[in-house]
PAFISE-13918 format. One line per field, with one value per residue: x, y, z of N, C-alpha, C in turn; residue in one letter. Coordinates in steps of 0.05 Angstrom, whole numbers, plus 32768, in hexadecimal, padded with zeros to 4 digits. Each point is the difference from the previous one (the first is absolute). Layout:
N
n_xx <- c(X:...)
n_yy <- c(Y:...)
n_zz <- c(Z:...)
ca_xx <- c(X:...)
ca_yy <- c(Y:...)
ca_zz <- c(Z:...)
c_xx <- c(X:...)
c_yy <- c(Y:...)
c_zz <- c(Z:...)
aa <- c(A:...)
This chain:
296
n_xx <- c(8011:8017:8005:7FE7:8003:8018:7FF4:7FEC:8012:800E:7FE7:7FFE:8018:7FFB:7FE8:800B:8013:7FEF:7FF0:8016:8008:7FE8:7FFE:8019:7FFA:7FEA:800D:8011:7FEC:7FEF:8008:7FE8:800C:8016:7FEE:7FF3:8018:8005:7FE9:8005:8018:7FF0:7FF1:8017:8007:7FE8:8000:8019:7FF8:7FEA:8010:8011:7FEC:7FF8:8018:8005:7FE8:8005:8017:7FEC:8008:7FF3:7FE9:7FF6:8006:8018:7FF0:7FFA:8009:8014:8000:7FE6:8010:800E:7FE9:7FFD:801A:7FFC:7FEA:800D:8013:7FED:7FF5:8018:8003:7FE7:8004:8017:7FF3:7FED:8013:800B:7FE8:7FFB:8018:7FFA:7FE7:8009:8012:7FEC:7FF2:8016:8008:8015:8014:8011:8008:8018:7FF4:8018:8005:7FE8:8005:8018:7FF6:7FEC:8012:8010:7FEB:7FFD:801A:8000:7FEB:800C:8017:7FF5:7FF4:8015:800D:7FED:8000:801A:8004:7FF0:8009:8019:7FF9:7FF4:800B:7FE5:8009:8014:7FEF:7FEE:8013:8007:7FE6:7FFD:8017:7FF6:7FE8:800D:800D:7FEA:7FF1:8014:8002:7FE5:8001:8015:7FF3:7FE9:800B:800E:7FE9:7FF6:8017:7FFD:7FE5:8000:7FF4:7FFB:7FEB:8014:800C:7FEB:8001:801B:7FFD:7FED:8010:8013:7FF0:7FF9:801A:8005:7FEB:8008:801A:7FF7:7FF1:8014:800F:7FED:7FFC:801A:8002:7FEB:800B:8017:7FF5:7FF7:8017:800D:7FF8:8010:8015:7FF8:8016:7FFC:7FE7:800A:8013:7FEC:7FF1:8016:8006:7FE7:7FFD:8018:7FFA:7FE8:8016:7FEB:7FFC:7FE7:7FFC:8004:7FF0:7FEF:8012:8009:8005:8010:8006:8012:8008:8014:7FE8:8001:7FE6:8003:7FE8:7FFD:7FEE:8009:7FF8:7FFD:800A:7FE8:800F:8007:8016:7FFC:8012:7FF3:7FE8:8009:800B:7FE9:7FF2:8011:7FFE:7FE5:7FFF:8012:7FF2:7FE9:800B:800B:7FE9:7FF2:8010:8004:7FFF:7FE6:8002:7FE7:8000:7FE9:8006:7FF7:7FEB:8002:7FEC:8014:8009:800B:7FED:7FFC:8015:8007:8015:8009:7FFE:801B)
n_yy <- c(7FE8:8000:7FEB:7FF7:8006:7FF4:7FED:8000:8002:7FEC:7FF6:800B:7FF7:7FE8:8001:800B:7FEE:7FEC:8009:8004:7FE9:7FF5:800D:7FFA:7FE7:8002:800A:7FED:7FEF:8002:7FE7:8000:7FF1:800F:8014:7FF2:7FFC:801A:8005:7FEC:800C:8015:7FF2:7FFB:8019:800B:7FEF:8007:8018:7FFD:7FF6:8014:8012:7FF7:7FFD:8018:8009:7FF5:800B:8010:7FF2:7FE9:800C:8009:8017:7FF5:7FEC:8009:8013:800E:7FE8:8005:800A:7FEB:7FF3:800C:7FFA:7FE7:8000:800B:7FEE:7FEE:800A:8001:7FE7:7FFA:800C:7FF3:7FEB:8008:8004:7FE9:7FF5:800E:7FF9:7FE7:8004:800D:7FEC:7FF0:8010:7FFF:7FF1:7FF9:800D:7FEC:8004:7FFF:7FF4:8002:8017:8009:7FF5:800A:8016:8001:7FFB:8011:8011:7FFA:8001:8015:8009:7FF8:8008:8016:8002:7FF7:8011:8013:7FF9:7FFE:8015:800E:7FF1:8003:8019:7FFD:8016:8003:800D:7FEE:7FEC:800D:8006:7FE6:7FF9:8012:7FF8:7FE8:800A:800A:7FE8:7FF2:8010:7FFD:7FE6:7FFE:800D:7FF1:7FEA:8006:8008:7FE9:7FF4:800C:7FFA:7FE8:7FFC:800B:7FE9:8019:7FFC:7FF2:8015:800F:7FF6:8001:8019:8004:7FF4:800F:8015:7FF8:7FFD:8017:800B:7FF1:8006:8018:7FFB:7FF5:8014:8011:7FF4:7FFD:8019:8008:7FF0:800A:8017:7FF4:7FF9:8007:7FE9:7FEC:8002:7FF6:800C:8014:8001:7FF9:8012:800F:7FFA:8002:8017:8007:7FF9:800A:8014:7FFD:7FF2:7FEF:8015:8007:8019:8013:8012:800F:7FFB:8013:8013:8011:8017:8006:8010:7FFC:8001:7FE6:8005:7FE9:7FFA:7FEA:7FED:7FF3:7FEC:7FF8:7FE7:7FF8:7FEA:8012:7FFF:8012:7FF2:7FEB:800A:8008:7FE9:7FF6:800F:7FF8:7FE7:8002:800B:7FED:7FEE:800A:8002:7FE8:7FF7:800D:8013:8002:7FE5:8005:7FE9:7FFC:7FEC:7FF9:7FF2:7FED:7FF4:7FE6:8005:8011:7FE9:800B:7FF9:801A:800A:7FEA:8008:7FF1:7FEB:7FFF)
n_zz <- c(8000:800F:7FF0:8004:801A:7FFF:7FF2:8011:8013:7FF5:7FFD:8018:8008:7FF5:800A:8016:7FFE:7FF9:8013:8010:7FF7:8003:8018:8005:7FF7:800E:8015:7FFA:7FFB:8015:7FFE:7FF4:7FEE:8002:7FFD:7FED:7FF7:8002:7FF5:7FF0:7FFE:7FFF:7FF0:7FF3:8005:7FF9:7FEC:7FFC:8006:7FF0:7FEE:8006:8003:7FE8:7FF7:800A:7FF7:7FE9:8009:8008:8015:7FFE:8004:8016:7FF6:7FFB:8007:7FE7:800F:7FF6:7FF5:8002:8012:7FF6:8001:8018:8004:7FF7:800F:8015:7FFC:7FFD:8016:800C:7FF6:8006:8017:8001:7FF7:8010:8012:7FF8:8000:8016:800A:7FF9:8009:8015:8002:7FFC:8011:800F:7FEC:8010:7FF4:7FFC:8019:7FF6:7FEB:7FF6:800D:7FF9:7FE9:8002:800A:7FEE:7FEE:800E:8002:7FE7:7FFD:8010:7FF3:7FE9:8009:800A:7FE9:7FF3:8010:7FFC:7FE6:8001:8010:7FF0:7FEB:8007:8007:7FE9:7FF8:8003:8016:8004:7FFC:800F:8011:7FFE:8000:8014:800C:7FFC:8007:8015:8003:7FFB:800F:8011:7FFA:8001:8016:8008:7FF6:800C:8016:7FFE:7FF9:8016:800E:7FF5:8004:8018:8002:8007:7FF0:7FF6:800A:7FF9:7FE7:8001:800B:7FED:7FEF:800A:7FFF:7FE7:7FFB:800C:7FF2:7FEC:8005:8003:7FEB:7FF2:8009:7FFC:7FE8:7FFE:8008:7FF1:7FEE:8008:7FFE:7FE9:800A:7FE9:7FF4:8008:7FF1:7FE9:7FF9:8010:7FF6:7FE8:8006:8008:7FEB:7FF1:800D:8000:7FE6:7FFD:8010:7FF4:8000:8000:7FF1:7FFF:8005:7FED:800A:7FF1:7FEE:800F:7FEF:800B:7FF3:8012:7FED:8011:800B:7FFF:8002:800D:7FF9:800F:7FFA:8015:7FF1:8019:8003:8006:7FFA:7FEF:800E:8014:800F:7FF7:8003:8018:8001:7FF6:8010:8013:7FF6:7FFE:8018:8009:7FF2:8008:8018:7FFA:7FF6:8013:7FF6:801A:7FFF:8005:800E:7FF9:8011:7FF6:8016:7FEF:800B:7FFC:8011:8001:7FF9:7FEB:7FF0:7FFC:7FF2:800D:800F:7FEB:8010:7FFD)
ca_xx <- c(7FEF:8012:800A:7FEA:7FFE:8017:7FFB:7FEB:800D:8012:7FEF:7FFB:8019:8003:7FEB:8007:8017:7FF6:7FEF:8011:800D:7FEC:7FF7:8016:7FFE:7FE9:8008:8014:7FF4:7FE6:7FF0:7FE8:8003:8011:7FF1:7FEF:8011:8007:7FE7:7FFC:8013:7FF5:7FEF:8012:8009:7FE9:7FF8:8016:7FFC:7FE9:8009:8011:7FEF:7FEF:8011:8004:7FE7:7FFA:8013:7FF7:7FF4:7FE3:7FF9:7FE4:7FEE:8007:800B:800C:8017:7FFC:800B:7FF1:8008:800F:7FED:7FF6:8015:7FFF:7FE8:8007:8012:7FF0:7FF1:8013:8008:7FEA:8001:8017:7FFA:7FED:800F:8011:7FEE:7FFB:8018:8004:7FED:8009:8017:7FF6:7FF5:8015:801A:8017:8019:800F:801B:8015:7FF5:8014:8005:7FE8:7FFD:8015:7FF8:7FE9:800A:800D:7FEA:7FF2:8011:7FFE:7FE5:7FFE:8010:7FF0:7FE7:8007:8005:7FE7:7FF2:800D:7FFB:7FE3:7FF6:800C:7FF4:7FE3:7FF8:7FF0:8009:8019:7FFA:7FF1:8014:8010:7FF0:7FFE:8019:8003:7FF2:8010:8017:7FF6:7FF8:8018:800D:7FF0:8004:801A:7FFF:7FEF:800D:8015:7FF4:7FF8:8018:800B:7FED:7FF5:7FE3:7FFC:7FE7:8005:8007:7FE7:7FF3:800E:7FF9:7FE6:8002:800B:7FEA:7FEE:800D:8000:7FE4:7FFA:800E:7FF3:7FE8:8009:800B:7FE9:7FF1:800E:8000:7FE5:7FFD:800C:7FEF:7FE8:8007:8000:800D:801A:7FFF:7FFC:801A:8004:7FEB:8007:8016:7FF4:7FF1:8013:800D:7FEC:7FFD:8018:8005:7FE9:7FFF:7FF3:7FE6:7FEE:7FFF:8000:7FEC:7FFA:8019:7FFD:8019:8000:801A:8001:801C:8012:7FF5:7FEC:7FF0:7FF7:7FED:7FF1:7FF7:800E:7FEF:8011:7FF0:7FF5:800F:801B:8004:8006:801C:8006:7FF6:8011:801A:7FFB:7FFD:801B:800E:7FF5:8006:801D:8004:7FF4:8011:8017:7FF9:7FF3:800D:7FEE:7FE6:7FF4:7FEE:7FEB:7FF5:7FE9:7FFF:7FE5:7FFE:7FFC:7FE5:7FFF:800D:7FF0:8007:800D:800A:8015:801B:8005:8015:800D)
ca_yy <- c(8018:8017:8004:800C:801C:800E:8003:8014:8019:8006:8009:801D:800E:7FFD:8010:801C:8003:7FFE:8018:8017:7FFD:8004:801B:800E:7FFC:8011:801C:8005:7FFE:800A:7FEB:7FF7:7FE3:7FFD:8009:7FE9:7FEC:800B:8000:7FE5:7FFB:800B:7FEB:7FEB:8007:7FFE:7FE4:7FF4:8008:7FF1:7FE4:7FFD:7FFF:7FE8:7FEA:8002:7FF9:7FE3:7FF1:8000:7FE6:7FFF:8009:7FFA:800C:7FF5:7FE5:7FF4:8010:8019:7FFC:800D:801C:8003:8003:801C:800F:7FFB:800E:801D:8004:8000:8019:8016:7FFD:800B:801D:8009:7FFD:8015:8019:7FFF:8004:801C:800D:7FF8:800E:801C:8000:7FFB:8019:8014:7FF1:8010:7FF3:7FF5:800C:7FED:7FE5:7FEB:8000:7FF7:7FE3:7FF3:8001:7FEE:7FE4:7FF7:7FFB:7FE7:7FE9:7FFD:7FF6:7FE5:7FF0:7FFE:7FF1:7FE4:7FF9:7FFE:7FE9:7FE9:7FFE:8000:7FE5:7FEE:8005:8001:801A:800F:801C:8001:7FF8:8016:8015:7FF6:8001:801C:8008:7FF4:8011:8018:7FF9:7FFC:801A:8011:7FF8:800B:801E:8005:7FFC:8015:801A:7FFF:8004:801D:8010:7FFA:8007:801B:7FFE:8007:7FF6:7FE5:8001:7FFF:7FE6:7FEB:8004:7FF4:7FE2:7FF9:8002:7FE9:7FE8:8002:7FFC:7FE4:7FF2:8008:7FEF:7FE4:7FFF:8002:7FE7:7FEB:8006:7FFC:7FE3:7FF8:800A:7FF0:7FE5:7FED:7FE7:7FFD:7FF7:7FE3:7FF2:7FFE:7FEF:7FE4:7FFA:7FFC:7FE7:7FEA:7FFE:7FF4:7FE4:7FF1:7FFF:7FF8:7FE3:7FF9:800E:7FF5:8014:801C:800E:801C:800F:801D:8010:801D:800C:801B:8008:7FE9:7FE9:7FF0:7FF2:7FE7:7FF3:7FE9:7FEC:7FE7:7FEA:7FEA:7FEB:8006:7FF3:800C:8011:801D:8002:7FF6:8014:8018:7FFA:8003:801D:800B:7FF9:8010:801C:8004:7FFE:8017:8016:7FFD:8003:8019:8014:8011:7FF3:7FFE:7FE9:7FF9:7FE6:7FF8:7FE2:7FF5:7FE2:7FF4:8003:801A:7FFD:8006:7FED:800E:801A:8001:7FFB:7FE4:7FFA:7FE8)
ca_zz <- c(8000:8000:7FE5:7FF1:8009:7FF5:7FE4:7FFD:8007:7FE9:7FEA:8003:7FF8:7FE3:7FF3:8001:7FEE:7FE4:7FFB:7FFC:7FE6:7FEB:7FFF:7FF3:7FE3:7FF6:8001:7FEB:7FE5:7FFD:7FF3:800E:8005:8017:8017:8008:800D:801B:8010:800B:8016:8018:800B:800A:801B:8012:8004:800F:801C:8009:8002:8018:8018:7FFF:8008:801D:800E:7FFC:8010:801C:8007:8006:801B:8007:7FEC:7FE5:8006:7FE8:7FF8:7FF2:7FE6:7FEB:7FFE:7FE7:7FEA:8000:7FF3:7FE3:7FF5:7FFF:7FE9:7FE7:7FFE:7FF9:7FE4:7FF0:8002:7FF0:7FE3:7FF8:8000:7FE8:7FE9:7FFE:7FF7:7FE4:7FF0:7FFE:7FEF:7FE4:7FF6:7FFC:8001:8003:7FF8:8017:8006:8008:8002:8005:801C:800E:7FFB:800F:801C:8003:7FFC:8019:8013:7FF8:8007:801E:8006:7FF7:8013:8019:7FFA:8000:801C:800E:7FF7:800B:801C:8005:7FFC:8014:801A:7FFC:800A:7FEC:7FFE:7FF0:7FE5:7FF4:7FFA:7FEA:7FE8:7FF8:7FF5:7FE5:7FED:7FFE:7FEF:7FE5:7FF4:7FFE:7FE7:7FEA:8000:7FF5:7FE3:7FF4:8002:7FEC:7FE6:7FFE:7FFB:7FE6:7FEA:8004:8001:801C:800B:8009:801D:800F:7FFA:8010:801C:8003:8000:801B:8014:7FFD:800A:801D:8009:7FFF:8016:8019:8003:8006:801B:8012:7FFF:800F:801D:800A:8002:801A:8016:7FFF:8008:7FEA:8005:7FF3:7FE4:7FFC:8004:801D:800B:7FFB:8012:801B:8000:7FFF:801A:8012:7FF8:8006:801D:8010:8003:8019:7FFF:7FEB:7FEB:8007:7FEF:8005:7FFF:7FFA:8002:7FFB:8004:800C:7FFF:7FFE:800E:7FF2:8014:7FF5:8013:7FF5:8013:7FFE:800B:800A:800C:801A:8016:8002:8018:7FFA:7FFB:7FE5:7FEC:8002:7FF3:7FE3:7FFB:8002:7FE8:7FE9:8004:7FFA:7FE3:7FF3:8006:7FEF:7FE4:7FFB:8011:8010:8004:801A:7FFB:8014:7FF9:8010:8000:8002:8001:7FE6:7FF6:7FF2:7FE6:7FE8:7FEA:7FEA:8005:8014:7FF7:8005:8013:7FF8)
c_xx <- c(8011:800A:7FEA:7FFD:8017:7FFC:7FEB:800C:8013:7FF1:7FFB:8018:8004:7FEB:8007:8017:7FF6:7FEE:8011:800D:7FEC:7FF5:8016:7FFF:7FE9:8008:8014:7FF4:7FE6:7FEC:7FE8:8002:8012:7FF3:7FEE:8010:8008:7FE7:7FFB:8014:7FF8:7FEE:8011:8009:7FE9:7FF9:8016:7FFD:7FE8:8008:8010:7FEF:7FEE:8010:8006:7FE8:7FFA:8012:7FF8:7FF3:7FE2:7FFB:7FE2:7FEC:8004:800C:800C:8017:7FF7:8008:7FF3:8007:800F:7FED:7FF5:8014:7FFE:7FE7:8006:8012:7FF1:7FF0:8012:8009:7FEB:8000:8017:7FFA:7FED:800F:8012:7FF0:7FFA:8018:8005:7FED:8008:8018:7FF9:7FF5:8015:801C:8017:8019:800F:801B:8013:7FF5:8014:8006:7FE8:7FFC:8015:7FF9:7FE9:8008:800D:7FEB:7FF2:8011:7FFF:7FE5:7FFE:800F:7FF0:7FE7:8006:8006:7FE6:7FF0:800B:7FF9:7FE2:7FF4:800A:7FF3:7FE2:7FF5:7FF0:8009:8018:7FFA:7FF0:8013:8011:7FF0:7FFD:801A:8005:7FF1:8010:8017:7FF7:7FF9:8018:800F:7FF1:8004:801B:8001:7FF0:800D:8018:7FF6:7FF7:8018:800B:7FEE:7FF6:7FE1:7FF8:7FE7:8003:8006:7FE7:7FF0:800C:7FF9:7FE4:8000:800C:7FEA:7FED:800C:8001:7FE5:7FF9:800C:7FF4:7FE7:8007:8009:7FE9:7FF0:800D:7FFF:7FE5:7FFA:800B:7FEF:7FE6:8005:7FFE:8010:801C:7FFD:7FFC:801A:8006:7FEC:8007:8017:7FF5:7FF2:8013:800E:7FED:7FFD:8017:8004:7FE9:7FFC:7FF4:7FE4:7FEF:7FFF:8003:7FED:7FFD:801A:7FFB:801B:7FFA:801B:7FFD:801E:8012:7FF6:7FEA:7FF1:7FF4:7FEE:7FF3:7FF8:800E:7FEF:8012:7FED:7FF6:800F:801C:8002:8006:801D:8008:7FF6:8010:801A:7FFD:7FFE:801B:8010:7FF7:8008:801D:8005:7FF6:8012:8019:7FFA:7FF4:800B:7FEA:7FE5:7FF8:7FE9:7FED:7FF3:7FEA:7FFD:7FE3:8000:7FF7:7FE4:7FFC:800D:7FED:8008:8010:800B:8016:801B:8007:8017:800C:800C)
c_yy <- c(8019:8007:800E:801E:8011:8005:8017:801C:8008:800A:801E:800F:7FFE:8011:801D:8006:8001:8018:8018:7FFF:8005:801C:8012:7FFD:8010:801D:8007:8002:800E:7FED:7FF8:7FE2:7FFB:800A:7FE9:7FEB:8009:8000:7FE4:7FFA:800D:7FEB:7FE9:8007:7FFD:7FE3:7FF1:8006:7FF0:7FE2:7FFB:7FFF:7FE7:7FE8:8000:7FF7:7FE2:7FEE:7FFF:7FE6:8002:8009:7FFA:800B:7FF6:7FE5:7FF2:8011:8019:7FFE:8010:801E:8005:8004:801C:8013:7FFD:800E:801E:8006:8000:801A:8017:7FFE:800C:801E:800C:7FFE:8016:801B:8002:8005:801E:800F:7FFA:800F:801D:8002:7FFB:8019:8015:7FF2:8013:7FF1:7FF6:800D:7FEA:7FE4:7FEB:7FFE:7FF5:7FE2:7FF1:7FFF:7FEC:7FE3:7FF6:7FF9:7FE6:7FE8:7FFB:7FF4:7FE2:7FED:7FFC:7FF0:7FE2:7FF5:7FFC:7FE8:7FE6:7FFC:8000:7FE5:7FED:8003:8004:801A:800F:801C:8003:7FF9:8016:8016:7FF8:8002:801D:800A:7FF4:8010:801A:7FFB:7FFE:801B:8013:7FF9:800B:801E:8007:7FFE:8017:801B:8002:8005:801D:8011:7FFC:800A:801C:8000:8004:7FF4:7FE3:7FFF:7FFE:7FE6:7FEA:8002:7FF5:7FE2:7FF6:8000:7FE9:7FE6:7FFF:7FFA:7FE3:7FF0:8008:7FEF:7FE4:7FFD:8001:7FE7:7FEA:8005:7FFC:7FE2:7FF6:8009:7FF0:7FE3:7FEC:7FE7:8000:7FF7:7FE2:7FF1:7FFC:7FEE:7FE3:7FF7:7FFA:7FE5:7FE8:7FFC:7FF3:7FE3:7FEF:7FFC:7FF6:7FE2:7FF9:800D:7FF4:8013:801C:800E:801C:8011:801D:800E:801D:800B:801C:8008:7FE8:7FE7:7FF2:7FEF:7FE7:7FF2:7FE8:7FEE:7FE6:7FEA:7FE9:7FEA:8007:7FF5:800D:8013:801C:8003:7FF7:8014:8019:7FFC:8003:801E:800E:7FFB:8011:801D:8006:7FFF:8019:8019:8000:8007:801B:8015:8011:7FF3:8000:7FEC:7FFC:7FE6:7FF9:7FE2:7FF7:7FE2:7FF6:8003:801B:7FFE:8006:7FED:800E:801A:8002:7FFD:7FE3:7FFB:7FE5:7FF1)
c_zz <- c(8000:7FE4:7FEF:8007:7FF4:7FE2:7FFB:8006:7FE9:7FE8:8001:7FF5:7FE2:7FF1:8000:7FEC:7FE3:7FFA:7FFA:7FE4:7FE9:7FFE:7FF4:7FE2:7FF4:7FFF:7FEA:7FE5:7FFC:7FF3:8011:8006:8018:801A:800A:800F:801D:8012:800C:8017:801A:800E:800B:801C:8014:8007:800F:801E:800B:8004:801A:8019:8000:8009:801E:8010:7FFD:8011:801D:8007:8005:801D:8005:7FEB:7FE4:8004:7FE8:7FF6:7FF0:7FE2:7FEA:7FFD:7FE6:7FE8:7FFF:7FF3:7FE2:7FF3:7FFE:7FE8:7FE6:7FFC:7FF8:7FE4:7FED:8001:7FF0:7FE3:7FF7:7FFF:7FE7:7FE7:7FFC:7FF4:7FE2:7FED:7FFC:7FED:7FE3:7FF3:7FFA:8002:8002:7FF8:8019:8002:8009:8003:8007:801E:8010:7FFD:8011:801E:8006:7FFD:8019:8015:7FF9:8007:801E:8007:7FF9:8013:801A:7FFD:8001:801C:8010:7FF7:800C:801E:8007:7FFC:8015:801B:7FFF:800C:7FEA:7FFD:7FEE:7FE3:7FF1:7FF8:7FE8:7FE6:7FF6:7FF4:7FE4:7FEB:7FFB:7FED:7FE3:7FF3:7FFD:7FE6:7FE8:7FFE:7FF4:7FE2:7FF2:8000:7FEC:7FE4:7FFC:7FF9:7FE4:7FE9:8002:8001:801E:800D:800A:801E:8011:7FFC:8011:801D:8005:8000:801B:8015:7FFE:800A:801F:800B:8000:8017:801B:8005:8007:801D:8015:8000:800F:801E:800C:8003:801A:8018:8002:8006:7FE9:8007:7FF2:7FE3:7FFE:8005:801D:800D:7FFC:8011:801C:8001:8001:801C:8014:7FFB:8009:801E:8011:8003:801C:8002:7FEA:7FE8:800B:7FED:8009:8002:7FF7:8003:7FFC:8005:800C:8002:7FFB:800D:7FF0:8016:7FF3:8015:7FF2:8017:7FFB:800E:8008:800B:801C:8018:8004:8018:7FF7:7FF9:7FE3:7FEB:8001:7FF2:7FE1:7FF9:8000:7FE6:7FE8:8002:7FF9:7FE2:7FF2:8006:7FEF:7FE3:7FF9:8013:800F:8005:801D:7FFD:8017:7FF7:8014:7FFE:8005:8001:7FE4:7FF5:7FF2:7FE4:7FE9:7FE9:7FEA:800B:8014:7FF3:8005:8013:7FF8:8017)
aa <- c(M:K:Q:V:I:R:L:A:L:G:G:I:A:V:G:I:L:V:L:A:L:K:Y:A:A:Y:R:V:T:G:S:V:A:L:Y:S:D:A:A:E:S:I:I:N:V:A:T:A:I:A:A:F:F:A:V:R:L:S:A:V:P:A:D:A:N:H:P:Y:G:H:H:K:A:E:Y:L:S:A:V:L:E:G:V:L:I:V:I:A:A:L:A:I:M:R:K:A:Y:L:G:Y:L:D:P:Q:P:L:D:A:P:A:L:G:L:A:I:N:G:L:A:T:V:I:N:A:A:W:C:L:L:L:F:R:D:G:R:R:R:R:S:P:A:L:L:A:D:A:R:H:L:M:T:D:V:V:T:S:V:G:V:L:I:G:V:G:L:V:A:V:T:G:W:L:V:L:D:S:I:L:A:G:L:V:A:L:H:I:L:W:W:G:W:V:L:M:R:Q:S:I:G:G:L:M:D:E:A:V:S:N:E:V:L:E:K:I:R:Q:A:I:S:K:E:A:V:G:A:I:E:A:H:D:L:R:T:R:Q:A:G:R:T:T:F:I:E:F:H:L:V:V:P:G:T:M:S:V:A:E:S:H:A:I:C:D:R:I:E:A:A:L:T:D:D:V:H:G:A:M:V:T:I:H:V:E:P:E:D:K:A:K:L:H:G:G:V:P:V:V)
């Protein structure tokens, strides 16, 4: 968790550095497209700050008021980031429209492109680092920040190419058209990000791949039981909640059934990172003919 917090804090520093470089590129050239790129970096800084506080809050242990922990705080950060992305896209569209009505020549395009290119390289390196550690630690806040940075990298590359064409061809209106396309791209990713985050807040189940892994682990370790059924899953941040009913013979002792539960729980914890398992033990008359997890 300390590493996740350090990454979130580092994201603030990187965001400020990239923002300063991109704003300098805009001031040097006066390009509307480079302005759009700098405007998105303002959102990067704001969302990096939100991600930092969300990760800090999600690390707080469970308490009486929050017995399942504070993991969903990261989803709130991701939703906020999506909203800010949409706001930034609308602001860029306005600037692009005004630029389209009154296109202006670019000043020192080569220097501006070089500065923006340096900012893009820094962003790309940080983005790859966040993707790697976000997946490894299953942090929605870090992954949301990485996805946002990826859109920033992609749009920055497009902006660099477009502004270069403006400088070479002299077609000034292309600058504003490019800024508008950047805004649409940002708007789409903002919607995708909010959709994924809302899914987490609504307790969506795990993917089919993870579900199959869970079923196999239960089937393998439930030796001695009759069946498992009513399997349910949900995700909250880095934690995956797994619940199911385990049917055992009526003559089995509590100690024996508990040993089976311990085996299953250990296997699920190994196979599914951050798993929290709840098993409801039932007598054999509760067995179902269909729909249970097979026991070998």
